[in-house]
Residue frames as qw, qx, qy, qz and C-alpha x, y, z in Angstrom:
[[0.272, 0.597, -0.103, 0.748, -13.14, 19.07, -43.58],
 [0.487, -0.717, 0.025, -0.499, -14.92, 19.77, -40.28],
 [0.912, -0.405, -0.006, 0.065, -12.88, 16.99, -38.63],
 [0.604, 0.554, -0.304, 0.485, -9.44, 18.42, -39.48],
 [0.663, -0.419, -0.371, 0.497, -7.08, 18.76, -36.54],
 [0.244, 0.054, 0.013, 0.968, -6.23, 22.34, -37.57],
 [0.065, 0.623, 0.640, -0.446, -9.07, 24.29, -35.97],
 [0.109, 0.543, -0.154, -0.818, -8.62, 27.23, -38.35],
 [0.200, 0.149, -0.767, -0.592, -9.15, 25.02, -41.36],
 [0.052, -0.317, -0.944, 0.082, -11.92, 23.01, -39.72],
 [0.077, 0.677, 0.541, -0.493, -14.02, 26.15, -39.32],
 [0.051, -0.131, 0.438, 0.888, -13.62, 27.67, -42.80],
 [0.543, 0.376, 0.320, -0.680, -17.09, 28.80, -43.95],
 [0.111, 0.020, 0.884, 0.453, -18.64, 26.45, -46.50],
 [0.535, 0.350, 0.211, -0.739, -21.82, 27.21, -48.41],
 [0.477, 0.186, 0.837, 0.193, -23.55, 24.50, -50.42],
 [0.370, 0.442, -0.216, -0.788, -24.62, 25.55, -53.91],
 [0.253, 0.077, 0.956, 0.123, -27.01, 23.04, -55.42],
 [0.318, -0.155, -0.531, -0.770, -30.00, 22.63, -57.70],
 [0.391, -0.423, -0.813, 0.082, -31.82, 20.97, -54.81],
 [0.069, -0.412, 0.032, -0.908, -34.13, 23.70, -53.51],
 [0.638, -0.546, -0.467, -0.277, -36.32, 21.99, -50.91],
 [0.392, -0.767, 0.310, -0.404, -36.07, 22.80, -47.21],
 [0.939, -0.283, 0.193, 0.028, -35.05, 19.21, -46.46],
 [0.773, 0.435, -0.072, 0.457, -32.07, 19.68, -48.86],
 [0.014, 0.790, -0.262, 0.554, -31.03, 22.80, -46.90],
 [0.722, -0.579, 0.263, -0.272, -31.36, 20.93, -43.60],
 [0.976, 0.019, 0.062, 0.208, -29.26, 18.04, -44.92],
 [0.533, 0.626, -0.188, 0.537, -26.49, 20.42, -46.09],
 [0.282, -0.749, 0.314, -0.512, -26.43, 22.08, -42.65],
 [0.886, -0.386, 0.210, -0.145, -26.38, 18.70, -40.89],
 [0.913, 0.225, -0.004, 0.341, -23.38, 17.65, -43.02],
 [0.604, -0.412, -0.031, 0.681, -21.39, 20.66, -41.79],
 [0.288, 0.507, 0.305, 0.753, -22.19, 23.38, -44.27],
 [0.092, -0.230, -0.369, 0.896, -22.70, 26.86, -42.86],
 [0.469, 0.469, 0.216, -0.717, -25.56, 27.56, -45.26],
 [0.475, 0.259, 0.794, 0.278, -27.22, 26.44, -48.49],
 [0.296, 0.519, -0.121, -0.793, -28.05, 28.32, -51.69],
 [0.644, 0.328, 0.689, 0.044, -30.25, 26.77, -54.38],
 [0.132, -0.089, 0.540, 0.826, -29.93, 27.39, -58.09],
 [0.533, 0.618, 0.056, 0.576, -30.80, 29.42, -60.05],
 [0.486, -0.170, -0.310, 0.799, -28.44, 31.85, -58.41],
 [0.104, -0.930, -0.296, -0.193, -29.98, 34.95, -56.88],
 [0.482, 0.445, -0.286, 0.699, -27.13, 37.43, -56.51],
 [0.346, -0.632, 0.185, -0.668, -28.79, 39.22, -53.57],
 [0.915, -0.364, -0.024, -0.172, -29.25, 35.92, -51.74],
 [0.836, 0.190, -0.239, 0.456, -25.60, 34.96, -52.36],
 [0.167, 0.581, -0.264, 0.751, -24.50, 38.30, -50.96],
 [0.614, -0.573, 0.114, -0.530, -26.70, 37.91, -47.87],
 [0.976, -0.185, -0.111, 0.038, -25.43, 34.36, -47.22],
 [0.680, 0.335, -0.283, 0.587, -21.76, 35.28, -47.64],
 [0.100, -0.615, 0.262, -0.737, -22.13, 38.24, -45.25],
 [0.799, -0.459, 0.018, -0.388, -23.96, 35.99, -42.77],
 [0.968, -0.087, -0.146, 0.187, -21.35, 33.22, -42.71],
 [0.555, 0.416, -0.273, 0.667, -18.45, 35.63, -42.43],
 [0.337, -0.734, 0.125, -0.576, -19.79, 37.26, -39.27]]
């Protein structure tokens, strides 16, 4: 997705949601082009914070 020729689409915010909760999992998601990473179980406050952060 990050390599699309349409710059608007290539920069759409993407947040990884995964059961993998270790810091190395977060770093891997970021290195693969994600804007952020949220681990399960879902914490609604954390989801809200991440969405606000990536939309800025």
